[in-house]
N, C-alpha and C positions, 0 to 999 in steps of 0.2 A: 622557438622563441631564443636567440643569441644574446648571453648575457652582458656584452660590451654595446648593443644596441642602444640609444639615446632615443627614449618614447613620449610623444605626449599625445595624450589622449585630449582629443576633438569631439568631444560630442559619441558618434559608436565609429569613427577613423579614429586609426594609429597613426600619427604620424612621425616616422622614422627618421635618420641624420642622413639614408639615401634619399629623401623624399623631400626637405627638405631645401640638400644641394641641388635635386633637379628642379625647382623649382626657382633658387636662384641662377641655374644657368640658363632656362628659358625667361625670364625677366631679359639678361646680359644678350642671350640671341635675339630677343625684341628687340633690343634699345639699338643693337645695331645692323635691325632691319631699319629700323626706323632711321636714324641715322643714316644710309644708306639711300633711303628714300628722302629725306630732306635736300639730302644736297648734288640728288638729282634734282631733282621738280626745281631744285634750283639753278642747274646749270644750264636743263632744256625745256625748261615752264613744263606744267602740266598739261598744257595744251597746244599748238601749235598750227595755224592755219596751212603750210607747207609742209605736215605730218609727222615732223621731225619730234612733237613736244614727247613727255616722259610717260602719258600714261596709251599713245599710240604705237610704243614698242611692246610686244606679245612677253618679251622675259620680264619688263616695268610690271606690266599686269600684275605677272603671279607672284612677283614682288609686294602690289601696292595692296592684293589680297591678302598674306601671309603678316602683313603688316598690322592691315584696319582687323584682322582676326586673329594677331595677337594683343591688340589694346584691348577689344571687347572682351576676351579670356579674362585679360588686365583686370579690368575694370570688374566681371561677372566674381574675380573668385574676389577682391575687395568687397564689395557687396554682400557677398555672404559671410565672409569673416562679421560685419556691421552686424547683421544681420542676426547671427546666430549668439554673438554675444553680450 
């Protein structure tokens, strides 16, 4: 183990500075995708009868799935931390 790595014990897991940095990066990227989805939904509406709605575009469906999974993962991580405390 490197001596300059910051290590925090969380139960049986070891949380290094690299893990903390990656967690913050994941949160930042999730927030970017959430902001993009909110702006696109505001601009295109979620669903439109003429077929030009946000969710009717295949790439927007992928973005929406990433946003939903990112939010679920974030909530799950927070609830796990609260239950382990």
